[in-house]
N, C-alpha and C positions, 0 to 999 in steps of 0.2 A: 517329491520328483524322482523318478525310475531311473535308475542304474543298472547296465548290464555289463557285467563282468566279463573279462577273456575267458574264461572259466566255464561260463554260461554259452559262447560259440562254441566250443569244444564240445560239450556234451549234445547242444541242438546237433553240430554235425553228427557226432554218433550214431543222437535216435535216427536220424532222415537216414544215414547208410547203412543202418542193421534194420529197416523197416523193411518187411518181407513184401510189401506194395511195391518198395522201391528197387528192389531185387527182381520182382517180376515184370515191372515195368522195361527197364534196362536192360535186361536179357538179351540178346540177338534170338534164341531159341527160346522155344517151351521147355524142353529137353537141361538147359543147360543151368548149371547151378542147382541143380534139384538134390544130386549124391551129398551126405554130411561129410563133404574134404575136409583135413589135416587146415588144406589152404584155401578157403573157401571165399564166397563173393565178397564180404565185410576187409580181408585180409589184403583181397587185390586191390581195393580200393583204396588200402592204408598204406600200400607201399607205392602206387602212383602219387599218392597226393603230396609223398614224402619228395618228390622230385628224385629221380634215381639221375645222381651227378656222380656215383662211381661206378664200376665195374656191376653189372647187375647183380649177380654171384654174393659181393660183399654185404649189396643194397639188403637179399632176400636172409640171407644169415642176422643180419641186424634188425630183420623182424622176428626171426625164428625165436633171437636171445631176449628180446626184448617179451614175446609171449611166454614166455618160459622166466625169467624173472617177475612180470607183476600179476599172472594169474596162474603160476605152477606146470601149466600144457607143457607138455616136452614133446617135439617131434624131430624125426631128422632134416636134414636142412630140405629145401625145396630147390630143384633145379630150376637155371637159367630157361629150359625147354618149357616144362610145365607154367613155369608165369608168363612167357609169351604165348602159348596154347589158350589159358584163360582170357588174357588180357583179349583175345579174338572176340570173346565172347559178349564182351563188353560196351554198351552200347558211349560214346564218349558225352551225347549229351545228358548226362548224367552228373558230370563234373559242372556241364554251365548250368544247369537247374538247381545244383547242390550251393554254387557261388552264389545263383540269383535269389534263391530262398536267405541265402548267410544275410545277403544287401538289404533285401524287403524287411528280415528280422532287426536287423541294426535300427532301422529308424520306428519301430514300433514299441511305444513306450521305454523309449532309452533317452529320455530331456537330457539328462546332463548331458551324456556324450555326444549328444549330437551340436553339429554348431553351425549357426543358421547365420546368414546375411538377411537384416531386416524381415526375419520371419521366412525369409526364401532358402529352400537348398541351392546352394551355389555348384552349375556342372560347368562341363566342357566336354566338347567334341572333339576327338585330335584323329588321325590317324598315320600310320608308319609303313616301314618295310620291316621283313625278320627273311632271314636266308633259310631256306629250306635242303632237306637231304636231296638228292639229283637220281632219280629213277625215272622207269618209264611210267610208272601212276600217277609219281607227284608234275611231270612235263604235261600229262597229258590234261589233270585238273586244274594244276595254279599255271600252267604255262613257261615258259621260258624267258629269261631276263638277257639282254647284251647291251655290253656300255659302248663307250665312241670308239674303241681300242677295236671292238667286235671280236672278243677271247672267246674264248668257250663258254657256252652257256650254262647258264645259273639258274636255278630257280627261286622265286622270289615271291613271299605271299603277301596280301594287303591286309594289315590290320587296324583296327578302326575300334576305341573306347568312349563309353559314355562315364563322366568320372568326377565324383564330387569332391572338388579341390581343397575345400576345409576339412573335410573328415580322410580322405585319403582310400575311398572306397570305390571300387568299379561296379558301376550297377548293369553294364553289360559290354561286353567283349567279343566279336565277332574275326574271327581269320578265313580271308574269303582267298579268289585269283587276282591276282596281280591286275586283271584288266580292267575290274571291276571298280565303275567311279565312285570316288571319296565323297562328294557332295548325294549321291543315290545311298550308297552303304551309311551315311550319316544320318538320312532319314530312318533307316530301319532302328534307330535307336532310339526315336522321339516317343516309341508307344512305354518306355521305361520308365518316361519321365510322367510328374504328375505336375495336375493345376497349381500354379503358385510357383513352381518352379525357374532357376533363369539358368540359359544355357547360353555359354562365350562360346565363339568360335573365330576361326583368325580370315584372313582374306581370301583363301583358300573355299571359303565354305558360302558366301552371300549369295542368295538365291531368293526371289520372289516366293516360289511354291513353297520352299522353307518354312520363309515366315510366315507366310498366310494360314502353311499347315499347323505350328506352333503356336500363332494367335488365337485360332479357331479352337483349339484345346484347352487354350489357358495356360499356356507355358511360354513366358516371356523371355527374350531371346536380346542378345548384345552381340554383335557382329561386326568388323571391323572391313570395309568394304575400300575396295581399289577405286582411285576418282572417277573411271573410265565404265563404273559399273552400268550406270544411268545417267542419261543429261541432267536430272534431278541431283544426283551425287554431284557431280561436276558443277553443278550452277553453286550450288548450298559451298562446294570449294574455293571458289572462283569469288565468293561472295564475301569473303573473311568472316561470317560469323561465327560466334563460339557453337551456339545451337540453333535450332529452328525443329520447327514440327512440319510434316512436310505428307505428302498422299502422295506412297509409292502404286506404281502399277507394272502391269507385268511386260514383256517386252512382246511388242505389237506383231513383229514377222516371225511367227513360228504357228505352228495348228494348238489348238487347246480343244482338240477330241479327247475325250476321256479324261479331263483334268476336272478338278471340281471348282473350278473359278473359272470368269468368262475375260474377252479382253477388258470389257470394261469395268472391274472388278479391282478396288482400291483397296489399299489399305495404309492406314493412318502410323506413320513414326516418328522419333523424334531423332536429329542428325546431332551428332558430338564431335567438336573438333577439339582433339587433345595436339598440343605443340611436346612433340618432344625434345630431351637439351640439346639435337643435333640442330634442331630449328626447322626438321622437318614436320610438317602435319600428317596426321593420321585419320579418318574418318571413322566415326564409330556409328551404327545404327543399331536403334532398341526399340521395344515397346514397354520401356519405364517410362511413360509421359510422363508423370506429375513431380513438378519440378521443387515443388515443396518436401516432397516425400525422399525424390532421387533427385539431389542436389548437384548440378555439374560439377563443384569440384571434387568427387564420389569417383566417377567415370575412368579417372587415369588411373586413381588405384586399382578399382572392381573389375579392369581388361588388364590387368598387369595381372590378378589373379590365374590367370587361363595359364600363367608360366607353373603353375602345379600339375598340368599334366604333360608338361613335356617334361618335369622334373621325374614322373611316373614313368616315362618310357626312358629313361635312364634308369631306375631302379629295376625295369621287366624286363631290359636287355640283358646290364652287367652287373648284375647282382641277384636276380633270380634268375636270369640266365635262358631265358624262352628258349633261346636259339640250340640248345644244348640239348638235341632229341636227343634219345634213346633209342626210339622206333622210327620206322622210315617208309610206314605205310600211312597213307594219308587218315586212315582210322587211328593208328596211333598218334599221329601229330596230333590230331584235334583231340584227343585223351591227354596227352601234356600242355599242349596249349589252356586248353578250360583247367589241366589245373595248376597251371601256373598263376590263373586268374585267380582261381581262390586263395591259393596260399599268400598274392601278392594282398587279397584284403585281411588275413587272419592276420597276415605282419603286421597290418593298421589296428587293428584290432586289439591285440594280445598287447603291443606297444603304447595303448591309450593309457591306461592306470602308470605305470611306469615311467612315461612322461610327467604326467601332475605328477608323480614323486621326484624326479628328477629337478624340476622347477621349482621345487621347494628345497632341495639338497643344497642345489647350486645357484642360489637365488642372488647370493651376496658376490661373486665372481664377475668380473668383467663381462663376458660374453654369457649370453643365450644358450642353454646347453642342449643337444637333442640325441634321442636315441641312437645308435649307430647303425644303422641298415644293413651292413653285410653282415657283423657281426651279429645281430639280434638274427637274421634269418640262419646263421648257421646255430645258434642255441637253439632255435627254433627243430631247424632239423635234427637236432641232435635230441632233442625230448616227446617230440608230438607222437613217437610212435608210443611212447611209454603213460601218454595222455588218452592215445586213444585204448591202449591194451589196458590200464588200470583203473579198478574205480574207486577203489579204497582210495589209493592215495595222488588223487588226481592233485588235490587241492596244494598238496606238500610241491609237488612238480611244479604249479603254477607257483607257487613262490621262489622258487628256485629261479627258474626264469625269470622272474621279474628284477629278483635280486641282480641277474644276470644283465639284465638290460642297462639300469639303472648305474650301476659302475661301469659299464661301457658307454662312453656317449663321449660326443665330439662338439665342439664349440660353431654355433651359428656367428660366421663374422657378415655383418649388414656392408651393404654398399658397395661389393666388390665387383668388378667389371671384364668381359674379356673381349679382346678385338676381334671379331666376327671373319671369318676365310669362307667366302661362299664357295669358293674353289677346291676347298682343300681337297676333296674326293672324286673332286671332277674323273681326274685320271686314273683313279684306283681301281687296279684288278680286282672283282668280290671276289674271296674266295669259295669254293665250291663245298659242299656239303655231302660227303659221301659216307659208307656204311658207318655206323658209329664205333668210335676207340675210347672206350673209356679207362679212367685213371685207377689204379688199385690202392691209392694210396688214401 
């Protein structure tokens, strides 16, 4: 059984970043990053990956200190102006492709670390929104948003991710204008799934086109449907049956021009009724037709696994702090968004070994314990520059990180529930994001 450690992915990232082909591919102009400067392409990338959460000059001083400590190179401080000019030369797609490469590498020859459900990767798609800096460029690209109170315009971006809920890995993530439809955006993720995967989606996403496209690609789906999604779903809901195999059809009152199916196309699907503790019934539509391999009793827990993507957004926004943009231009926003995706995946990967050790260390306690997400990110940000700039001591640094992870854990208390108040934020005034104000601490 193969097992790739967190250090493997650090070294993989360094090879990717330091490759001459990568520099040529992701620079804006052929003349960019050609001179042998003290602060070059790789140094710029390392600083951005660390997530700039403090004053930029303080973050740059940290980089200078790390380089001096780890390989003996010494140079005077890098100015924040030089840093900004350098990052203008870098395409944000570099971080997107780095994150995609890390995600693909995670599933290759890494059987001991990859968790599956019945041999399938268990994925989920969901969307959210994030606040963006307010300026002419972001208003033009992302559009403005207003709440019911008609307060001052704010700029909102729509986020969508394809997420492995068992392994906590983002396979694909996009930041788009708010006007982009969630269902259309979800289909852009399908190319990142592979045959045999199961994609779970909530009731905002059911679409015959999506289900048919996934089925043709050999990707399974499990989607919650509203009862009025189609007459077939409505009839099943009224029937009181626990499950049934049906033939779904596309809506007939639409044009089929340019589509890869006709109005006579059908799709075989399995309908599942799940009764909630409140007595309410929800209807799931799935391509998992084999009742012996996928028994009815497993679907309630299987659909609940989708909750992992909700907790991911909580970590993405409140711990990683994706909305705390350092730059205010579209290019800088995309750079930092893709960096946040990368660091979220690295956090999941770097804490895996520590979580296994914590499971053994705390197995005699009342609750199961997990690595503290907030503290683990702080430790990673503190050590990752040393990992990237040091070749001789990276194993020792990784061991120090692992020790910090295992010491700082929180209990997992099962069966907790909180009353949901859907009107809580209805009349809230969204805060504007103006030019950056960083803490000096």
